[in-house]
Structure formats: structure tokens, C-alpha cells
C-alpha positions as CSV (number, residue, x, y, z in Angstrom):
1,M,-19.0,-77.2,19.8
2,A,-16.5,-79.9,21.0
3,R,-16.9,-83.5,19.9
4,I,-20.1,-85.2,21.1
5,V,-19.6,-89.0,21.7
6,V,-22.8,-91.0,21.9
7,A,-22.1,-94.2,23.9
8,G,-24.4,-97.0,22.7
9,A,-25.5,-97.7,19.1
10,G,-28.9,-99.1,19.8
11,A,-32.1,-97.4,18.8
12,T,-31.8,-94.6,21.3
13,G,-28.1,-93.8,20.7
14,A,-28.6,-94.0,16.9
15,S,-31.5,-91.6,17.1
16,V,-29.6,-89.1,19.3
17,A,-26.7,-89.1,16.8
18,Y,-29.0,-88.7,13.8
19,H,-30.9,-85.8,15.3
20,L,-27.6,-84.1,16.4
21,A,-26.5,-84.2,12.8
22,L,-29.9,-83.0,11.6
23,L,-29.6,-80.0,13.9
24,G,-26.2,-79.1,12.5
25,A,-23.6,-80.8,14.8
26,R,-20.4,-81.4,12.9
27,D,-18.3,-83.6,15.2
28,V,-20.4,-86.5,16.4
29,V,-19.3,-90.1,17.1
30,L,-21.7,-92.9,17.5
31,C,-19.8,-95.6,19.4
32,D,-20.5,-99.1,20.7
33,T,-18.3,-101.8,22.2
34,G,-20.3,-104.2,20.0
35,E,-22.2,-103.3,16.8
36,V,-25.2,-101.3,15.7
37,A,-28.4,-102.9,17.2
38,G,-26.2,-105.6,18.8
39,G,-27.7,-105.3,22.3
40,S,-31.2,-104.9,23.6
41,T,-32.6,-103.3,20.4
42,G,-31.8,-106.4,18.4
43,R,-33.7,-108.6,20.8
44,A,-36.8,-106.4,21.2
45,M,-40.5,-107.3,20.7
46,G,-40.8,-104.5,18.1
47,G,-44.1,-103.0,19.4
48,V,-44.8,-99.3,18.9
49,R,-47.7,-97.9,21.0
50,Q,-49.1,-94.7,22.5
51,Q,-51.3,-96.5,25.1
52,F,-49.5,-95.8,28.3
53,S,-50.8,-95.1,31.8
54,T,-49.1,-91.8,32.4
55,A,-49.2,-88.5,30.5
56,A,-45.5,-88.2,30.3
57,E,-45.0,-91.5,28.6
58,V,-47.9,-90.9,26.3
59,R,-46.4,-87.7,25.1
60,L,-43.0,-89.4,24.3
61,A,-44.9,-92.0,22.3
62,Q,-47.0,-89.5,20.4
63,A,-43.9,-87.6,19.4
64,S,-42.4,-90.8,18.1
65,I,-45.2,-92.4,16.2
66,R,-45.0,-89.9,13.3
67,F,-41.4,-91.0,12.6
68,F,-42.3,-94.6,12.5
69,A,-45.3,-93.9,10.2
70,E,-43.0,-92.0,7.8
71,L,-40.6,-95.0,7.7
72,G,-43.5,-97.2,6.5
73,E,-43.3,-100.8,5.4
74,P,-41.4,-103.0,5.7
75,L,-39.8,-101.4,8.7
76,F,-43.1,-100.4,10.4
77,R,-46.7,-101.7,9.9
78,Q,-49.5,-99.7,11.4
79,V,-51.7,-102.7,12.4
80,G,-52.7,-101.2,15.8
81,Y,-52.6,-102.4,19.4
82,L,-55.6,-104.3,20.8
83,F,-56.0,-104.6,24.6
84,V,-58.7,-107.1,25.7
85,A,-60.1,-107.4,29.2
86,T,-61.7,-110.5,30.7
87,T,-62.6,-109.1,34.2
88,E,-64.5,-106.0,35.4
89,A,-61.4,-104.7,37.1
90,G,-59.4,-105.1,33.9
91,L,-62.1,-103.4,31.9
92,D,-62.2,-100.5,34.4
93,A,-58.4,-100.1,34.0
94,L,-58.7,-100.1,30.2
95,E,-61.4,-97.4,30.4
96,E,-59.4,-95.3,32.8
97,R,-56.4,-95.4,30.6
98,R,-58.5,-94.8,27.5
99,E,-59.9,-91.6,29.0
100,L,-56.4,-90.3,29.8
101,Q,-55.0,-91.2,26.4
102,A,-58.0,-89.7,24.5
103,A,-57.7,-86.5,26.5
104,L,-54.1,-86.2,25.3
105,G,-55.2,-86.7,21.7
106,V,-54.5,-90.4,21.2
107,P,-57.1,-91.9,18.9
108,V,-57.9,-94.8,21.1
109,E,-61.4,-96.3,20.9
110,R,-63.6,-99.1,22.2
111,V,-64.0,-101.9,19.7
112,D,-65.6,-105.3,19.2
113,P,-62.7,-107.8,19.5
114,S,-64.7,-110.4,17.5
115,E,-63.7,-108.3,14.4
116,V,-60.2,-109.8,14.6
117,P,-60.3,-113.0,12.6
118,G,-59.3,-116.1,14.6
119,L,-59.3,-114.4,18.0
120,A,-61.1,-116.2,20.8
121,V,-63.2,-113.6,22.6
122,E,-65.9,-115.6,24.5
123,D,-64.4,-114.5,27.8
124,V,-63.7,-110.9,26.7
125,L,-65.8,-108.2,28.4
126,G,-64.4,-105.3,26.4
127,A,-61.5,-104.1,24.3
128,V,-59.8,-100.9,23.2
129,T,-57.5,-100.2,20.3
130,C,-55.3,-97.5,18.7
131,R,-55.0,-98.1,15.0
132,Q,-52.0,-95.7,14.7
133,D,-49.9,-98.0,16.7
134,G,-48.2,-101.1,15.3
135,I,-45.2,-103.3,14.9
136,A,-41.7,-102.7,13.6
137,D,-38.4,-104.3,12.8
138,P,-36.2,-103.0,15.7
139,G,-32.9,-104.0,14.2
140,G,-33.8,-102.8,10.7
141,V,-35.1,-99.4,12.0
142,C,-31.9,-99.0,14.1
143,Q,-29.7,-99.8,11.1
144,E,-31.6,-97.3,9.0
145,V,-31.3,-94.5,11.5
146,A,-27.6,-95.2,12.0
147,R,-27.2,-95.2,8.2
148,R,-28.9,-91.8,8.0
149,A,-26.7,-90.5,10.7
150,V,-23.5,-91.6,9.0
151,E,-24.8,-90.1,5.7
152,R,-25.1,-86.8,7.5
153,G,-21.5,-86.9,8.8
154,V,-21.7,-88.9,12.0
155,E,-18.7,-91.1,12.6
156,L,-19.6,-94.7,13.5
157,R,-17.2,-96.6,15.7
158,E,-18.2,-100.2,16.4
159,G,-16.1,-102.4,18.7
160,K,-14.8,-99.3,20.6
161,D,-15.2,-98.1,24.2
162,A,-16.7,-94.6,24.0
163,L,-14.9,-93.5,27.2
164,E,-11.5,-94.0,25.4
165,L,-12.4,-91.3,22.9
166,D,-11.6,-87.6,23.4
167,R,-14.9,-85.7,23.8
168,G,-16.5,-82.5,25.0
169,V,-19.9,-84.1,25.6
170,L,-20.9,-87.7,26.4
171,V,-24.3,-89.2,25.9
172,I,-25.0,-92.4,27.9
173,A,-27.4,-94.5,25.8
174,C,-26.2,-98.0,26.8
175,G,-29.5,-99.5,27.9
176,P,-28.9,-102.0,30.8
177,W,-25.2,-101.3,30.7
178,S,-25.7,-97.5,31.4
179,R,-25.2,-97.8,35.1
180,E,-21.7,-99.1,34.7
181,V,-20.8,-96.5,32.1
182,G,-22.2,-93.8,34.4
183,E,-20.1,-95.0,37.3
184,R,-16.9,-94.7,35.2
185,V,-17.6,-90.9,34.8
186,G,-18.8,-90.4,38.4
187,V,-22.6,-90.5,37.8
188,E,-24.9,-92.8,39.7
189,L,-27.8,-94.0,37.5
190,P,-30.4,-96.1,39.3
191,I,-30.8,-98.8,36.6
192,R,-31.1,-102.5,37.0
193,P,-31.1,-105.1,34.1
194,L,-34.2,-107.3,33.9
195,C,-34.3,-110.4,31.8
196,R,-37.3,-110.6,29.5
197,Q,-38.0,-113.6,27.2
198,L,-39.5,-113.8,23.8
199,V,-40.6,-116.7,21.5
200,D,-41.1,-116.8,17.7
201,T,-43.3,-119.6,16.4
202,E,-43.1,-121.4,13.1
203,P,-45.6,-120.3,10.4
204,V,-49.1,-120.8,11.4
205,G,-51.1,-123.2,9.2
206,G,-53.4,-121.2,7.0
207,G,-51.4,-118.1,7.6
208,V,-51.8,-115.1,9.8
209,P,-53.8,-112.1,8.6
210,E,-51.7,-109.1,7.6
211,S,-54.1,-107.0,9.6
212,L,-53.6,-108.8,12.9
213,P,-52.8,-106.2,15.6
214,M,-50.6,-106.6,18.6
215,V,-52.9,-108.4,21.0
216,I,-52.5,-107.9,24.7
217,E,-54.5,-109.5,27.6
218,A,-55.0,-106.7,30.1
219,E,-55.0,-108.9,33.2
220,T,-52.1,-111.3,32.4
221,G,-49.9,-109.1,30.1
222,F,-49.6,-112.0,27.7
223,H,-49.2,-110.5,24.2
224,F,-48.5,-111.6,20.6
225,R,-47.9,-110.1,17.2
226,A,-47.4,-111.4,13.6
227,T,-43.9,-112.0,12.3
228,P,-42.9,-111.5,8.6
229,G,-42.7,-115.2,8.0
230,G,-46.3,-115.9,8.9
231,G,-45.6,-116.9,12.5
232,L,-46.2,-115.2,15.8
233,R,-44.0,-113.5,18.4
234,L,-45.0,-114.1,22.0
235,A,-44.1,-112.4,25.3
236,M,-45.3,-111.9,28.8
237,G,-44.0,-110.6,32.1
238,E,-42.7,-113.3,34.5
239,I,-44.1,-114.0,38.0
240,E,-40.6,-114.1,39.4
241,S,-38.5,-111.3,38.0
242,R,-35.1,-112.3,36.8
243,W,-32.8,-109.4,37.7
244,G,-29.3,-109.4,36.3
245,F,-27.5,-109.9,33.0
246,E,-28.2,-113.6,32.5
247,T,-30.4,-114.2,29.4
248,E,-31.2,-117.9,29.5
249,V,-34.4,-119.2,28.1
250,D,-36.9,-120.7,30.5
251,E,-38.5,-123.6,28.6
252,A,-41.4,-123.8,31.1
253,L,-42.4,-120.3,30.1
254,V,-42.3,-121.3,26.4
255,E,-44.8,-124.1,27.0
256,D,-47.0,-121.9,29.1
257,W,-47.1,-119.2,26.4
258,L,-47.9,-121.7,23.7
259,D,-50.9,-122.9,25.8
260,R,-52.0,-119.3,26.3
261,L,-51.7,-118.7,22.5
262,A,-53.8,-121.7,21.6
263,R,-56.6,-120.5,23.9
264,R,-56.5,-116.9,22.7
265,Y,-55.8,-117.5,19.1
266,P,-56.9,-121.1,18.2
267,P,-55.6,-121.1,14.6
268,A,-52.1,-121.3,16.2
269,A,-52.9,-124.3,18.4
270,G,-50.1,-126.9,18.0
271,V,-47.7,-124.6,16.2
272,D,-44.0,-125.3,16.8
273,V,-41.4,-123.0,18.2
274,Q,-39.0,-121.5,15.7
275,R,-36.7,-119.8,18.3
276,A,-36.7,-118.5,21.8
277,W,-34.4,-115.9,23.2
278,A,-34.1,-113.3,26.0
279,G,-33.0,-109.7,26.2
280,L,-32.6,-107.1,28.9
281,Y,-34.8,-104.2,30.0
282,D,-33.0,-101.3,31.7
283,M,-35.3,-100.7,34.6
284,T,-35.6,-97.7,36.8
285,P,-37.5,-97.5,40.2
286,D,-40.5,-95.9,38.5
287,A,-40.2,-97.5,35.0
288,H,-39.7,-94.0,33.5
289,P,-36.5,-93.2,31.6
290,I,-33.7,-90.9,32.7
291,L,-33.3,-88.1,30.2
292,G,-31.1,-85.0,30.0
293,K,-28.1,-83.6,31.6
294,V,-26.7,-85.6,34.6
295,A,-23.3,-83.9,35.1
296,D,-21.1,-81.4,33.4
297,G,-20.7,-82.5,29.8
298,V,-22.7,-85.7,30.5
299,Y,-26.2,-86.5,29.3
300,A,-28.3,-89.6,29.8
301,A,-30.9,-91.4,27.6
302,C,-31.5,-94.7,29.3
303,G,-33.7,-96.5,31.8
304,F,-36.5,-97.0,29.4
305,S,-37.8,-100.1,31.1
306,G,-38.7,-101.8,27.9
307,H,-39.9,-98.8,25.9
308,G,-36.7,-97.4,24.5
309,F,-37.1,-98.6,20.9
310,M,-40.6,-97.2,20.5
311,Q,-39.7,-93.9,22.1
312,S,-36.3,-93.5,20.5
313,P,-37.4,-91.0,17.8
314,A,-38.7,-88.4,20.2
315,V,-35.9,-89.0,22.7
316,G,-33.3,-88.6,20.0
317,R,-34.7,-85.3,18.9
318,A,-35.2,-84.0,22.5
319,L,-31.7,-84.8,23.6
320,A,-30.2,-83.3,20.5
321,E,-32.1,-80.1,21.1
322,E,-31.0,-79.9,24.8
323,I,-27.4,-80.5,23.9
324,L,-27.2,-78.0,21.0
325,L,-29.9,-75.5,21.9
326,G,-30.1,-75.7,25.7
327,E,-33.7,-76.8,25.8
328,S,-36.1,-79.1,24.0
329,E,-39.6,-78.5,22.6
330,L,-40.6,-81.7,24.4
331,D,-41.0,-81.3,28.1
332,L,-38.5,-83.7,29.8
333,S,-39.0,-82.4,33.3
334,S,-40.6,-85.7,34.4
335,F,-37.6,-87.7,33.4
336,R,-34.7,-85.9,35.2
337,L,-32.3,-87.9,37.3
338,D,-32.9,-85.7,40.4
339,R,-36.4,-87.0,40.8
340,F,-35.0,-90.0,42.6
341,A,-33.8,-87.7,45.4
342,G,-37.4,-87.6,46.6
343,E,-40.5,-89.8,46.6
344,T,-41.4,-91.5,43.3
345,V,-44.8,-90.1,42.4
346,F,-45.7,-91.1,38.9
347,P,-44.8,-94.8,38.3
348,E,-45.7,-96.2,34.9
349,T,-47.8,-99.3,35.4
350,L,-48.2,-100.5,31.8
351,V,-44.9,-102.3,31.3
352,L,-45.2,-105.2,28.9
């Protein structure tokens, strides 16, 4: 086969290149105008979950979780995801999703949230968890996958425009920059960049239990997880979406999230901020990715709407199979570009 150039050395691009090499491709270039994990991957929350609201997204996550589990610590810790609901409507939504996920084989269960040390649950009506889920080091995982790819013969080109290279096949895996890359090869990808902010706190006095799961408030979307240094990482969707490539930190959000943290996790009350930053989601109209062939010799793996890192193992394998074998074991029919020619019928609602 002619040379395959993967544009974008984030989690998805690295995974595609790695799986191409695993399947026997001999002329693969992993290329980025920056460096490995230098874009959205390096700014990600690091959550890995199977608890989505649509079957198509659940299956991508299921096919990825095994890879993360095999990586193990320190790159991935299987501490689980805990969703808590404080209203009847929120509880009903949790239960509806739990039934879907359980029917697909995800081991999600109802739990007593008071079992989590330090968590304030006086207002919580119910909670569900999946203990297979957990938290990862996005940059570290991406670097490890890229290293494995290079070890198997993939050529890594950092600081290089992929479209300047000779190629027989192009894979667009550039996250929020994928639309612009697509335009340069005559492909229209309906992707918009969305600014999403994160905050890391200083170490919490008394420490944070190693078993602390990713905690998510079902109604507000506010969520937090432990960081290796004994602090917490906070995130939440914003009331007014910030579309575009600007990644400025909104200090008002920082203060609001610290207040929310103190109410939900009192041991962290008064903790200082270590750093705050923002990254970009590559959003599609239905919050599902665009996967597969989009033109002759051009494939897409983008538009993940915040879920690219956690789904990258499955996506990398599936794209590599399609490119080399003509089809994938994983059904990607829900993620084709041509779905946008008609009415969007399966929007993912659980975007954190």
C-alpha cells in the first residue's frame, strides 16, 4: 500500500498510526505541526467512561476500556465514575441511561454515595457507578502510544504540515483543526471548536483518598477527580458556550467551581488553585464523531466533542482496519459523514 499519513499526533492520531503498524502497514507517517499531545489531548480532563446516553457511543467506549485497563497505573487508574442526582428528573435520567448501558453489557450499578469518604450527599436522591471506568494521564498515554507506534516502524514527524508530504492515504485526526485541514483537500467537515476550561487545585489538606472516583453531578454537569499530587481537577460546562479558538481562562468560573467543590466535597473547602487552563472540543452538530472514509484516499477521525481521548483506542483500531482491510469489526455506520445530509436522529446528550 502507498504511504499513509496521519495528520494529528494527539491521542486519536497516535492510536490510528499504532494500530496501522500492528496490522502490518509498513509506510506510515504520524505528523503534527506541533508535537505529540501538544493540542487538545494535552489539555484534557483525563476521564475514561462507558456511561454514555447512546448505544453507538457506549460501544466505542467499551472497545476502548480494555486497552486502558491493560496500560494500568500510573497511566490509568480504575477508580470508577460516580454520577449523583439531586432531583427526581435527574434520577430518572440516570436510571434510563443505566438500563441502556446495562443492556449493552456495561457493569453500571446503583450505589450508596455515602460510601465515598468526604462526599456531601445530604441532597442526593440516588447514584450510579461503573467501577471499570476511571482516570488517566492523557499526555502520558498519548506519548506511550506514539512510542509504541515508532517502535513498530511508524515515522514520527513533529513540526511538519502533513499536507506537504507525499501520500497515498490521508487520515485527518486534527481535533478542532480538522475542518481547516479538510477544506485544504476538498472535504467539508462540520466541526466547530468549543472552549472548555479546567482547574487544578493545590493538594487538599489531609489528602484525597486514592479510591476517589470521578464525581459528576447529573443536573449541573459539575465534576471533579483526584490528581497525582493530592489535589483535585475540576470542570463543568458553561452556560454561555464559547465558540472559537480562543482559550482564555474565565476567573469567575474558577471561583464558582471552587464554591461548588466546597459544597460537594467539604474536605476541599478553602483549597487554593494550582493552575487553570482551557482547551478545545471539536464539536459536531450531534456530538458524535466523524469516522471513516470521507473522500478518495481521505479518512476522518475527528469531531469527538470531548470524548476523543477516552475513545481513541477503539477508533484507532477501527480506522486501521478500514484502511487496510476494507472494513472494521466495530460498526462505524452511525459515525459516517453522510449522516449530516439528512436529519440528525441520535444526538449524544451526555457531553461533560
